[in-house]
C-alpha positions as CSV (number, residue, x, y, z in Angstrom):
1,M,39.4,-29.2,45.5
2,K,41.9,-27.7,42.9
3,E,44.6,-25.2,44.3
4,L,44.8,-26.7,47.8
5,K,48.2,-24.8,49.1
6,C,50.3,-26.6,51.3
7,T,53.3,-24.8,52.8
8,T,54.3,-27.8,55.3
9,A,58.3,-28.1,55.3
10,N,58.3,-31.7,55.4
11,C,55.6,-33.8,53.7
12,E,55.3,-36.6,51.0
13,H,52.5,-35.2,49.4
14,N,53.8,-31.6,49.1
15,K,55.4,-30.6,45.8
16,C,55.7,-26.9,44.9
17,E,53.3,-25.8,47.9
18,R,50.6,-28.1,46.2
19,C,49.5,-31.2,47.9
20,Y,49.2,-34.3,45.7
21,A,47.5,-36.6,48.2
22,N,44.2,-37.8,46.4
23,T,42.3,-37.2,49.9
24,I,43.2,-35.4,52.8
25,E,41.7,-35.7,56.2
26,I,41.3,-32.5,58.8
27,T,40.5,-33.4,62.3
28,E,37.9,-31.7,64.4
29,K,40.9,-29.3,65.6
30,G,41.9,-28.5,62.2
31,V,45.0,-30.8,61.9
32,C,46.0,-32.4,58.7
33,K,46.1,-36.2,59.4
34,T,47.2,-37.0,55.9
35,K,50.6,-35.4,56.4
36,A,53.4,-38.1,55.6
37,K,56.9,-37.2,56.7
38,R,59.6,-37.7,53.8
39,D,62.6,-40.0,54.2
40,G,65.0,-37.3,53.6
41,G,63.2,-34.5,55.8
42,A,63.0,-30.8,55.0
43,L,66.1,-31.0,52.9
44,S,64.4,-33.6,50.8
45,Q,61.4,-31.2,50.5
46,L,63.6,-28.7,49.1
47,F,64.9,-30.8,46.5
48,E,61.4,-31.9,45.6
49,N,60.2,-28.2,45.2
50,Y,63.2,-27.5,43.0
51,E,62.9,-30.5,40.7
52,A,59.2,-30.1,40.3
53,G,59.2,-26.5,39.9
54,A,60.0,-26.1,35.9
55,N,57.3,-28.4,35.0
56,F,54.3,-27.7,37.6
57,E,50.8,-26.7,36.8
58,L,48.7,-25.7,39.6
59,D,45.4,-26.8,38.3
60,E,46.6,-30.4,38.2
61,V,45.7,-31.5,41.2
62,D,42.2,-32.3,42.7
63,T,42.2,-33.2,46.0
64,E,39.4,-34.4,48.1
65,V,39.1,-32.7,51.5
66,N,37.5,-34.5,54.5
67,C,36.9,-32.3,57.5
68,N,35.7,-32.8,60.8
69,A,36.8,-29.4,62.0
70,D,34.2,-26.9,63.6
71,C,34.2,-24.5,60.6
72,I,31.8,-22.5,58.6
73,Y,33.3,-24.3,55.4
74,N,32.4,-27.8,56.7
75,N,29.4,-29.0,54.8
76,N,28.4,-32.9,56.0
77,S,32.4,-33.3,56.6
78,E,33.5,-32.0,53.3
79,C,35.0,-28.8,52.8
80,S,33.0,-26.4,50.6
81,R,36.0,-23.7,50.5
82,E,37.2,-22.8,47.0
83,H,40.8,-22.8,48.0
84,L,42.5,-23.8,50.9
85,L,45.8,-23.5,52.8
86,V,47.5,-26.0,54.9
87,E,50.4,-24.9,57.0
88,D,53.0,-26.0,59.5
89,G,51.8,-24.8,63.2
90,F,53.8,-24.8,66.2
91,I,53.2,-28.2,67.0
92,R,51.0,-29.7,64.2
93,T,50.1,-29.2,60.5
94,K,46.8,-27.4,60.5
95,C,44.2,-26.1,58.1
96,A,45.1,-22.2,58.0
97,S,41.7,-21.6,56.1
98,R,39.5,-22.7,59.0
99,V,37.1,-20.2,60.2
100,K,35.2,-21.4,63.5
101,D,31.6,-21.5,63.5
102,D,30.9,-19.4,66.4
103,Y,27.2,-18.7,65.6
104,P,24.5,-20.9,67.1
105,R,22.8,-23.2,64.8
106,N,19.0,-23.6,64.2
107,D,19.0,-27.2,65.8
108,E,20.7,-26.2,68.9
């Protein structure tokens, strides 16, 4: 997936609000399990964004999204959405693009 936007304030894979992990994993509750805290914390994140900002290409990154969430974009444990937003929640970093699948399925 290209253009995976991540606004987390403290993740080793986040550069200028783009995820540089090759693969991310979203749990059944929509939590990003791939988040890895930076050694320098949120302040280190600010410096990384500043340094990377001048030479940054939005379409460079192609991230595989493995998803176990109850979501209309979950297609056989892979996200089928064109663009995705991952952001900090109150307690955890979550997929903000998740849309719960509240409709009954044919196999139920």
